[in-house]
N, C-alpha and C positions, 0 to 999 in steps of 0.2 A: 506493501500500500503505499503510495506517493504523498507525502505532505509536504506543502509549500508554505512558509511561513513567512511574511513580508514583515519588514520593519524600517523605521526610519522618516515618516511622512510627518507633516506638520504644517503649521502655520509659517509664513513667512512672509515678507516684502518683496515688492518687485526689484527685481536684480539680484537677491539674494541666491543662495545654493542650499541645496538638500542631497544627502545620498541615501538611496534607499538600498536595502537589503534583501536578499530571498535565500534562504537556509532551507535546503530541499532533503527529506530523507530518500533512503532506496540507496541501490547500488549502481544503477545505471546512470548517473547524472553525468558522468565523463563522456558519456557516450550519445547524447541527445543535445538535438538545439534548445536552447533557452531563448524565454521573450518575456518583454514587458508591453503591458497594453494598460488603458485607460479609460474611463467611463465617466461620463457625466450624464445626472438624472434627465431622464427623458431622450437621451442619445443610445447610438448601438456603442460596443465596446470597440474602441480604435487602437490601432497598432501604433505601437512606440519605438521599440528597437528589439533587435534579436541579436543573439551571438552563436556561431558554429562551434559546434565542437572542436576541442584545443583554442578555441578563442582567435581562429587566424581569420575571421572573416566577420564583420559587423554590418547591422542594417538599420536604417533611422528611418523615421517619418520626416518628411518634408519640412513640418513645424517645428522638429526638434534638432536637424542638424547642424551642427555647431556647436550646438548648447548642452547636447546630452550626450554621455558616453555611457558604455555598456562594457561591463567586465566579469569574466568569470575566474574563481578560483576553486576548480577541481578538487584538490588537495580537502576543501572545507566544504564542499558542497555547496558552494555558495555563488550568485550572480548580484552585481550590483549594479544600480544604476546612477551615473555621478551625473545632477541637474544643475547647471549654472544660467546665471542670469535669466531666471525664472519670472514668467509674465503671467497676467490674470489669466490668460487664457489656458494656461498649464493646470489650474485647478480642476483636480479630478480626484476619482479614487483610483489607484495604481495596482494593477494585478500583474504579478508573476505568473509565467504561464511554461510548462514544461511539454516539449513533444514526444514521441516515443523511439523516434529515429533521428540519425545523423544527417536524415534528407532535407536539403534547402529549398523544397518545393515547397509554394505557397506559404512560405513562413510569415507573413504579414496577414494571413485570414485565420480568424479565431478558430474554424474547425478544424485548423491542424493541429491543435493542443489539447492534450488528453487530460492533463491535470491543471487545477489552477488554486491559486492562493485565497485568501478571505478578504483581501485588498487592502490598501493602506490609504489614507485621507491626504492630500495635498492641498493646501488651502494657500494661493498668492494675494496678497490684500495688494490694492493699486496706492 
């Protein structure tokens, strides 16, 4: 049973930084793609970032490119999302997600991910 636990959310001001962490249980972490999504009430969950096995490739939504950075520490079963220069539009619940394979197909789609965390709230005030 895979469990994902996010941490690091909070209330910050425009221009501030936050670092989200996701701790995963299970023994397959290093062999699967990991991702971060976010959701605002009344809207669909949207892709934020993803990272390949080994951390060799990273992918970002256009809205966060140059500001967010995803990284994984396989020895600790952890994936982090460093968020810099935060904007009010980044306000959302952020979810960590895990696929079941190293394939990079459709990694921006929620349907690709089999396991999800409970989410952590990020609020950016203007």
